[in-house]
Jmol script that loads the backbone (N, CA, C; Angstrom):
load data "model"
ATOM      1  N   MET A   1       0.732  -1.342   0.165  1.00  0.00           N
ATOM      2  CA  MET A   1      -0.064   0.160   0.031  1.00  0.00           C
ATOM      3  C   MET A   1       0.944   1.591  -0.158  1.00  0.00           C
ATOM      4  N   ALA A   2       0.274   1.972  -1.126  1.00  0.00           N
ATOM      5  CA  ALA A   2       1.284   3.255  -1.019  1.00  0.00           C
ATOM      6  C   ALA A   2       0.513   4.377  -0.803  1.00  0.00           C
ATOM      7  N   LEU A   3       0.986   5.260  -0.015  1.00  0.00           N
ATOM      8  CA  LEU A   3       0.174   6.451   0.772  1.00  0.00           C
ATOM      9  C   LEU A   3       1.130   7.902   0.409  1.00  0.00           C
ATOM     10  N   GLN A   4       0.829   8.569  -0.097  1.00  0.00           N
ATOM     11  CA  GLN A   4       1.475   9.862  -0.292  1.00  0.00           C
ATOM     12  C   GLN A   4       0.266  11.059  -0.458  1.00  0.00           C
ATOM     13  N   ALA A   5       0.572  11.931   0.782  1.00  0.00           N
ATOM     14  CA  ALA A   5      -0.321  13.051   1.016  1.00  0.00           C
ATOM     15  C   ALA A   5       0.039  14.293  -0.114  1.00  0.00           C
ATOM     16  N   VAL A   6      -1.321  14.644  -0.660  1.00  0.00           N
ATOM     17  CA  VAL A   6      -1.370  15.515  -2.069  1.00  0.00           C
ATOM     18  C   VAL A   6      -1.585  16.917  -1.033  1.00  0.00           C
ATOM     19  N   PHE A   7      -2.300  16.928  -0.390  1.00  0.00           N
ATOM     20  CA  PHE A   7      -2.614  18.362   0.734  1.00  0.00           C
ATOM     21  C   PHE A   7      -3.224  18.194   1.755  1.00  0.00           C
ATOM     22  N   ALA A   8      -3.027  18.635   2.639  1.00  0.00           N
ATOM     23  CA  ALA A   8      -3.661  18.501   4.165  1.00  0.00           C
ATOM     24  C   ALA A   8      -3.867  19.849   4.919  1.00  0.00           C
ATOM     25  N   VAL A   9      -4.699  20.036   5.458  1.00  0.00           N
ATOM     26  CA  VAL A   9      -4.593  21.345   6.247  1.00  0.00           C
ATOM     27  C   VAL A   9      -5.273  20.750   7.886  1.00  0.00           C
ATOM     28  N   TYR A  10      -5.180  21.732   8.624  1.00  0.00           N
ATOM     29  CA  TYR A  10      -5.730  21.130  10.164  1.00  0.00           C
ATOM     30  C   TYR A  10      -5.855  22.515  10.655  1.00  0.00           C
ATOM     31  N   GLY A  11      -7.099  22.866  11.195  1.00  0.00           N
ATOM     32  CA  GLY A  11      -7.251  24.227  12.207  1.00  0.00           C
ATOM     33  C   GLY A  11      -8.506  24.608  11.996  1.00  0.00           C
ATOM     34  N   ALA A  12      -8.940  25.599  12.373  1.00  0.00           N
ATOM     35  CA  ALA A  12     -10.229  26.018  12.679  1.00  0.00           C
ATOM     36  C   ALA A  12     -10.559  27.315  12.176  1.00  0.00           C
ATOM     37  N   LEU A  13     -12.306  27.879  11.801  1.00  0.00           N
ATOM     38  CA  LEU A  13     -12.606  28.753  11.488  1.00  0.00           C
ATOM     39  C   LEU A  13     -13.206  29.637  13.047  1.00  0.00           C
ATOM     40  N   ARG A  14     -12.099  30.043  13.716  1.00  0.00           N
ATOM     41  CA  ARG A  14     -12.642  30.987  15.132  1.00  0.00           C
ATOM     42  C   ARG A  14     -13.876  31.681  15.016  1.00  0.00           C
ATOM     43  N   GLY A  15     -14.860  31.448  15.772  1.00  0.00           N
ATOM     44  CA  GLY A  15     -15.972  32.184  16.052  1.00  0.00           C
ATOM     45  C   GLY A  15     -17.070  31.560  14.779  1.00  0.00           C
ATOM     46  N   GLY A  16     -16.401  30.764  13.608  1.00  0.00           N
ATOM     47  CA  GLY A  16     -17.163  30.353  12.298  1.00  0.00           C
ATOM     48  C   GLY A  16     -17.196  31.411  11.071  1.00  0.00           C
ATOM     49  N   ASN A  17     -16.011  32.304  11.396  1.00  0.00           N
ATOM     50  CA  ASN A  17     -15.937  33.462  10.749  1.00  0.00           C
ATOM     51  C   ASN A  17     -14.842  33.139  10.051  1.00  0.00           C
ATOM     52  N   GLN A  18     -14.692  33.372   8.474  1.00  0.00           N
ATOM     53  CA  GLN A  18     -13.958  33.121   7.699  1.00  0.00           C
ATOM     54  C   GLN A  18     -12.405  34.260   7.579  1.00  0.00           C
ATOM     55  N   ASP A  19     -13.213  35.147   8.340  1.00  0.00           N
ATOM     56  CA  ASP A  19     -11.620  35.816   8.187  1.00  0.00           C
ATOM     57  C   ASP A  19     -10.758  35.885   9.457  1.00  0.00           C
ATOM     58  N   ASN A  20     -11.078  34.833  10.115  1.00  0.00           N
ATOM     59  CA  ASN A  20     -10.386  34.393  11.372  1.00  0.00           C
ATOM     60  C   ASN A  20      -9.838  32.669  11.510  1.00  0.00           C
ATOM     61  N   THR A  21      -9.444  32.970   9.883  1.00  0.00           N
ATOM     62  CA  THR A  21      -8.598  31.386   9.978  1.00  0.00           C
ATOM     63  C   THR A  21      -7.696  31.010  10.510  1.00  0.00           C
ATOM     64  N   GLU A  22      -7.753  30.134  11.418  1.00  0.00           N
ATOM     65  CA  GLU A  22      -6.378  29.887  11.465  1.00  0.00           C
ATOM     66  C   GLU A  22      -6.138  28.542  11.659  1.00  0.00           C
ATOM     67  N   ALA A  23      -5.462  27.954  10.367  1.00  0.00           N
ATOM     68  CA  ALA A  23      -5.206  26.956  10.113  1.00  0.00           C
ATOM     69  C   ALA A  23      -3.814  26.769   9.225  1.00  0.00           C
ATOM     70  N   ALA A  24      -3.209  25.200   9.597  1.00  0.00           N
ATOM     71  CA  ALA A  24      -1.855  25.182   8.969  1.00  0.00           C
ATOM     72  C   ALA A  24      -2.388  24.229   7.969  1.00  0.00           C
ATOM     73  N   ASP A  25      -1.059  24.716   6.911  1.00  0.00           N
ATOM     74  CA  ASP A  25      -0.887  23.114   5.923  1.00  0.00           C
ATOM     75  C   ASP A  25       0.110  22.159   6.456  1.00  0.00           C
ATOM     76  N   VAL A  26      -0.230  21.115   6.754  1.00  0.00           N
ATOM     77  CA  VAL A  26      -0.168  19.780   7.346  1.00  0.00           C
ATOM     78  C   VAL A  26       0.362  19.080   6.349  1.00  0.00           C
ATOM     79  N   THR A  27       0.640  19.129   4.892  1.00  0.00           N
ATOM     80  CA  THR A  27       0.728  18.282   4.110  1.00  0.00           C
ATOM     81  C   THR A  27       2.219  17.320   4.682  1.00  0.00           C
ATOM     82  N   VAL A  28       3.352  17.913   4.999  1.00  0.00           N
ATOM     83  CA  VAL A  28       4.436  17.163   5.351  1.00  0.00           C
ATOM     84  C   VAL A  28       4.347  16.184   6.343  1.00  0.00           C
ATOM     85  N   ALA A  29       3.958  17.109   7.533  1.00  0.00           N
ATOM     86  CA  ALA A  29       3.235  16.372   8.804  1.00  0.00           C
ATOM     87  C   ALA A  29       2.816  15.168   8.815  1.00  0.00           C
ATOM     88  N   LEU A  30       1.723  15.247   7.544  1.00  0.00           N
ATOM     89  CA  LEU A  30       1.207  13.785   7.526  1.00  0.00           C
ATOM     90  C   LEU A  30       1.939  12.917   6.853  1.00  0.00           C
ATOM     91  N   GLN A  31       2.417  13.029   5.647  1.00  0.00           N
ATOM     92  CA  GLN A  31       3.297  11.855   5.102  1.00  0.00           C
ATOM     93  C   GLN A  31       4.812  11.695   6.184  1.00  0.00           C
ATOM     94  N   GLU A  32       5.017  12.410   7.046  1.00  0.00           N
ATOM     95  CA  GLU A  32       6.219  11.868   8.147  1.00  0.00           C
ATOM     96  C   GLU A  32       5.133  11.300   8.610  1.00  0.00           C
ATOM     97  N   GLN A  33       3.650  10.905   9.120  1.00  0.00           N
ATOM     98  CA  GLN A  33       3.334   9.791  10.047  1.00  0.00           C
ATOM     99  C   GLN A  33       3.324   8.854   9.124  1.00  0.00           C
ATOM    100  N   PHE A  34       2.910   9.202   8.021  1.00  0.00           N
ATOM    101  CA  PHE A  34       2.861   7.758   7.112  1.00  0.00           C
ATOM    102  C   PHE A  34       4.116   7.171   7.082  1.00  0.00           C
ATOM    103  N   ALA A  35       5.143   7.490   7.012  1.00  0.00           N
ATOM    104  CA  ALA A  35       6.495   7.294   7.273  1.00  0.00           C
ATOM    105  C   ALA A  35       6.182   6.259   8.293  1.00  0.00           C
ATOM    106  N   GLU A  36       5.607   7.045   9.861  1.00  0.00           N
ATOM    107  CA  GLU A  36       6.197   6.548  11.044  1.00  0.00           C
ATOM    108  C   GLU A  36       4.787   5.269  11.538  1.00  0.00           C
ATOM    109  N   HIS A  37       3.963   5.447  10.715  1.00  0.00           N
ATOM    110  CA  HIS A  37       2.280   4.261  10.703  1.00  0.00           C
ATOM    111  C   HIS A  37       2.748   3.504   9.246  1.00  0.00           C
ATOM    112  N   PRO A  38       3.040   2.518   8.976  1.00  0.00           N
ATOM    113  CA  PRO A  38       3.379   2.406   7.680  1.00  0.00           C
ATOM    114  C   PRO A  38       1.509   1.222   7.623  1.00  0.00           C
ATOM    115  N   ASN A  39       0.830   1.584   8.604  1.00  0.00           N
ATOM    116  CA  ASN A  39      -0.337   1.051   8.191  1.00  0.00           C
ATOM    117  C   ASN A  39      -1.296   1.760   8.186  1.00  0.00           C
ATOM    118  N   GLY A  40      -1.112   2.804   7.763  1.00  0.00           N
ATOM    119  CA  GLY A  40      -1.758   3.821   7.742  1.00  0.00           C
ATOM    120  C   GLY A  40      -2.421   4.727   8.471  1.00  0.00           C
ATOM    121  N   VAL A  41      -2.684   3.977   9.860  1.00  0.00           N
ATOM    122  CA  VAL A  41      -3.703   4.287  11.056  1.00  0.00           C
ATOM    123  C   VAL A  41      -2.966   5.873  11.736  1.00  0.00           C
ATOM    124  N   VAL A  42      -3.367   6.890  11.546  1.00  0.00           N
ATOM    125  CA  VAL A  42      -3.324   8.091  11.811  1.00  0.00           C
ATOM    126  C   VAL A  42      -4.296   8.801  13.007  1.00  0.00           C
ATOM    127  N   THR A  43      -3.900   9.313  14.400  1.00  0.00           N
ATOM    128  CA  THR A  43      -4.479   9.797  14.662  1.00  0.00           C
ATOM    129  C   THR A  43      -3.903  11.314  14.629  1.00  0.00           C
ATOM    130  N   ILE A  44      -5.150  12.248  14.420  1.00  0.00           N
ATOM    131  CA  ILE A  44      -5.269  13.713  13.922  1.00  0.00           C
ATOM    132  C   ILE A  44      -5.180  14.887  15.345  1.00  0.00           C
ATOM    133  N   ASN A  45      -3.615  15.219  15.354  1.00  0.00           N
ATOM    134  CA  ASN A  45      -4.242  15.967  17.129  1.00  0.00           C
ATOM    135  C   ASN A  45      -2.881  16.751  16.735  1.00  0.00           C
ATOM    136  N   ASP A  46      -2.833  17.343  17.941  1.00  0.00           N
ATOM    137  CA  ASP A  46      -1.909  18.626  17.898  1.00  0.00           C
ATOM    138  C   ASP A  46      -0.765  18.146  17.602  1.00  0.00           C
ATOM    139  N   HIS A  47      -0.316  17.195  18.228  1.00  0.00           N
ATOM    140  CA  HIS A  47       1.064  16.474  18.463  1.00  0.00           C
ATOM    141  C   HIS A  47       1.322  16.067  16.934  1.00  0.00           C
ATOM    142  N   THR A  48       0.387  15.085  16.393  1.00  0.00           N
ATOM    143  CA  THR A  48       0.670  14.259  15.204  1.00  0.00           C
ATOM    144  C   THR A  48       0.713  15.397  14.018  1.00  0.00           C
ATOM    145  N   MET A  49       0.273  16.249  14.067  1.00  0.00           N
ATOM    146  CA  MET A  49       0.308  17.391  13.097  1.00  0.00           C
ATOM    147  C   MET A  49       1.265  18.642  13.108  1.00  0.00           C
ATOM    148  N   GLY A  50       1.909  18.832  14.376  1.00  0.00           N
ATOM    149  CA  GLY A  50       3.103  19.538  14.292  1.00  0.00           C
ATOM    150  C   GLY A  50       2.752  20.918  14.923  1.00  0.00           C
ATOM    151  N   GLY A  51       1.438  21.090  15.964  1.00  0.00           N
ATOM    152  CA  GLY A  51       1.390  22.205  16.576  1.00  0.00           C
ATOM    153  C   GLY A  51      -0.303  22.354  16.430  1.00  0.00           C
ATOM    154  N   ASP A  52      -0.408  23.601  17.269  1.00  0.00           N
ATOM    155  CA  ASP A  52      -1.742  23.956  17.527  1.00  0.00           C
ATOM    156  C   ASP A  52      -2.208  25.395  16.783  1.00  0.00           C
ATOM    157  N   PRO A  53      -2.989  25.135  15.302  1.00  0.00           N
ATOM    158  CA  PRO A  53      -2.824  26.550  14.792  1.00  0.00           C
ATOM    159  C   PRO A  53      -4.234  27.413  15.415  1.00  0.00           C
ATOM    160  N   ALA A  54      -5.263  26.711  16.218  1.00  0.00           N
ATOM    161  CA  ALA A  54      -5.756  27.627  16.690  1.00  0.00           C
ATOM    162  C   ALA A  54      -6.564  27.374  18.388  1.00  0.00           C
ATOM    163  N   VAL A  55      -5.537  28.032  19.070  1.00  0.00           N
ATOM    164  CA  VAL A  55      -5.301  27.339  20.855  1.00  0.00           C
ATOM    165  C   VAL A  55      -7.064  27.750  21.366  1.00  0.00           C
ATOM    166  N   GLY A  56      -7.332  26.845  21.767  1.00  0.00           N
ATOM    167  CA  GLY A  56      -8.604  26.917  22.408  1.00  0.00           C
ATOM    168  C   GLY A  56      -9.940  26.557  21.392  1.00  0.00           C
ATOM    169  N   VAL A  57      -9.691  26.082  20.803  1.00  0.00           N
ATOM    170  CA  VAL A  57     -10.549  25.736  19.613  1.00  0.00           C
ATOM    171  C   VAL A  57     -10.286  24.363  18.740  1.00  0.00           C
ATOM    172  N   GLU A  58     -11.852  23.590  18.645  1.00  0.00           N
ATOM    173  CA  GLU A  58     -11.630  22.716  18.190  1.00  0.00           C
ATOM    174  C   GLU A  58     -11.199  22.869  16.757  1.00  0.00           C
ATOM    175  N   LYS A  59     -10.601  21.659  16.539  1.00  0.00           N
ATOM    176  CA  LYS A  59      -9.699  21.711  15.158  1.00  0.00           C
ATOM    177  C   LYS A  59     -10.346  20.803  14.156  1.00  0.00           C
ATOM    178  N   HIS A  60     -10.554  21.208  13.039  1.00  0.00           N
ATOM    179  CA  HIS A  60     -10.699  19.809  12.018  1.00  0.00           C
ATOM    180  C   HIS A  60      -9.561  19.759  10.958  1.00  0.00           C
ATOM    181  N   PHE A  61      -9.753  18.822  10.277  1.00  0.00           N
ATOM    182  CA  PHE A  61      -8.832  17.934   9.664  1.00  0.00           C
ATOM    183  C   PHE A  61      -9.372  17.807   8.300  1.00  0.00           C
ATOM    184  N   GLY A  62      -8.657  18.024   6.803  1.00  0.00           N
ATOM    185  CA  GLY A  62      -9.052  17.316   5.975  1.00  0.00           C
ATOM    186  C   GLY A  62      -7.969  17.100   4.657  1.00  0.00           C
ATOM    187  N   ALA A  63      -7.560  16.559   4.002  1.00  0.00           N
ATOM    188  CA  ALA A  63      -6.740  15.968   3.067  1.00  0.00           C
ATOM    189  C   ALA A  63      -7.325  15.144   1.927  1.00  0.00           C
ATOM    190  N   ILE A  64      -6.452  15.356   0.831  1.00  0.00           N
ATOM    191  CA  ILE A  64      -6.671  14.579  -0.123  1.00  0.00           C
ATOM    192  C   ILE A  64      -5.002  13.475  -0.472  1.00  0.00           C
ATOM    193  N   VAL A  65      -5.292  12.073  -0.372  1.00  0.00           N
ATOM    194  CA  VAL A  65      -4.500  11.523  -0.302  1.00  0.00           C
ATOM    195  C   VAL A  65      -4.231  10.530  -1.299  1.00  0.00           C
ATOM    196  N   LYS A  66      -3.210  10.484  -2.042  1.00  0.00           N
ATOM    197  CA  LYS A  66      -2.998   9.027  -3.068  1.00  0.00           C
ATOM    198  C   LYS A  66      -2.644   7.853  -2.279  1.00  0.00           C
ATOM    199  N   VAL A  67      -4.066   6.793  -2.470  1.00  0.00           N
ATOM    200  CA  VAL A  67      -3.953   5.718  -1.889  1.00  0.00           C
ATOM    201  C   VAL A  67      -3.546   4.769  -3.153  1.00  0.00           C
ATOM    202  N   ASP A  68      -2.608   3.899  -3.201  1.00  0.00           N
ATOM    203  CA  ASP A  68      -2.314   3.784  -4.272  1.00  0.00           C
ATOM    204  C   ASP A  68      -2.628   3.777  -5.795  1.00  0.00           C
ATOM    205  N   GLY A  69      -2.226   5.348  -5.856  1.00  0.00           N
ATOM    206  CA  GLY A  69      -2.374   6.394  -7.029  1.00  0.00           C
ATOM    207  C   GLY A  69      -3.757   6.928  -7.066  1.00  0.00           C
ATOM    208  N   VAL A  70      -4.259   6.510  -6.418  1.00  0.00           N
ATOM    209  CA  VAL A  70      -5.861   7.102  -6.501  1.00  0.00           C
ATOM    210  C   VAL A  70      -6.249   8.135  -5.206  1.00  0.00           C
ATOM    211  N   PRO A  71      -6.179   9.230  -5.809  1.00  0.00           N
ATOM    212  CA  PRO A  71      -6.620  10.697  -4.985  1.00  0.00           C
ATOM    213  C   PRO A  71      -8.228  10.294  -4.424  1.00  0.00           C
ATOM    214  N   THR A  72      -7.924  10.548  -2.621  1.00  0.00           N
ATOM    215  CA  THR A  72      -8.835   9.978  -2.019  1.00  0.00           C
ATOM    216  C   THR A  72      -9.294  11.130  -0.833  1.00  0.00           C
ATOM    217  N   PRO A  73     -10.740  11.457  -0.580  1.00  0.00           N
ATOM    218  CA  PRO A  73     -10.767  12.915   0.354  1.00  0.00           C
ATOM    219  C   PRO A  73     -10.991  11.963   1.445  1.00  0.00           C
ATOM    220  N   PHE A  74     -10.200  12.510   2.823  1.00  0.00           N
ATOM    221  CA  PHE A  74     -10.310  12.273   4.215  1.00  0.00           C
ATOM    222  C   PHE A  74     -10.534  13.741   5.241  1.00  0.00           C
ATOM    223  N   ALA A  75     -11.508  13.604   5.990  1.00  0.00           N
ATOM    224  CA  ALA A  75     -12.017  14.067   6.707  1.00  0.00           C
ATOM    225  C   ALA A  75     -11.969  13.823   8.330  1.00  0.00           C
ATOM    226  N   CYS A  76     -11.657  14.436   9.149  1.00  0.00           N
ATOM    227  CA  CYS A  76     -12.042  14.315  10.738  1.00  0.00           C
ATOM    228  C   CYS A  76     -11.596  15.335  11.621  1.00  0.00           C
ATOM    229  N   LEU A  77     -12.591  15.133  12.770  1.00  0.00           N
ATOM    230  CA  LEU A  77     -12.253  16.461  14.113  1.00  0.00           C
ATOM    231  C   LEU A  77     -10.856  16.121  14.743  1.00  0.00           C
ATOM    232  N   GLN A  78     -10.780  16.823  15.294  1.00  0.00           N
ATOM    233  CA  GLN A  78      -9.314  17.193  16.497  1.00  0.00           C
ATOM    234  C   GLN A  78      -9.495  15.298  17.145  1.00  0.00           C
ATOM    235  N   ASN A  79      -8.015  14.962  17.415  1.00  0.00           N
ATOM    236  CA  ASN A  79      -8.223  13.557  17.957  1.00  0.00           C
ATOM    237  C   ASN A  79      -9.034  12.597  17.776  1.00  0.00           C
ATOM    238  N   GLN A  80      -9.494  12.670  16.254  1.00  0.00           N
ATOM    239  CA  GLN A  80      -9.638  11.197  15.993  1.00  0.00           C
ATOM    240  C   GLN A  80      -8.826  10.319  15.104  1.00  0.00           C
ATOM    241  N   THR A  81      -9.360   9.527  14.821  1.00  0.00           N
ATOM    242  CA  THR A  81      -7.947   8.575  13.684  1.00  0.00           C
ATOM    243  C   THR A  81      -9.031   8.049  12.769  1.00  0.00           C
ATOM    244  N   ILE A  82      -7.638   8.434  11.690  1.00  0.00           N
ATOM    245  CA  ILE A  82      -8.174   7.658  10.401  1.00  0.00           C
ATOM    246  C   ILE A  82      -7.229   6.436  10.057  1.00  0.00           C
ATOM    247  N   ASP A  83      -7.702   5.724   9.381  1.00  0.00           N
ATOM    248  CA  ASP A  83      -7.257   4.699   8.451  1.00  0.00           C
ATOM    249  C   ASP A  83      -7.429   5.017   7.171  1.00  0.00           C
ATOM    250  N   PHE A  84      -6.159   5.700   7.087  1.00  0.00           N
ATOM    251  CA  PHE A  84      -6.216   5.705   5.489  1.00  0.00           C
ATOM    252  C   PHE A  84      -5.856   4.745   4.358  1.00  0.00           C
ATOM    253  N   SER A  85      -5.785   3.638   4.680  1.00  0.00           N
ATOM    254  CA  SER A  85      -5.377   2.474   4.169  1.00  0.00           C
ATOM    255  C   SER A  85      -6.634   2.004   3.323  1.00  0.00           C
TER     256      SER A  85
END
end "model"
wireframe off; spacefill off
backbone 0.3
color backbone group
């Protein structure tokens, strides 16, 4: 199974306002998690995504990952686990 992070973002819209976006591009962090977890199971949180882009606010995660070459969308809330395989 080959996993390639195409794009990943982690963060929040503080107060639900688009002008107060506090999100980070975590594509590199996600690819690093694939290297550490070759089974493709990753918990999405401040630690695994390289920090807290929106302190005190529940974060969301979204990504496009190539799974064996097929672009596949994934999404979850902070502290949830995704099986990317």
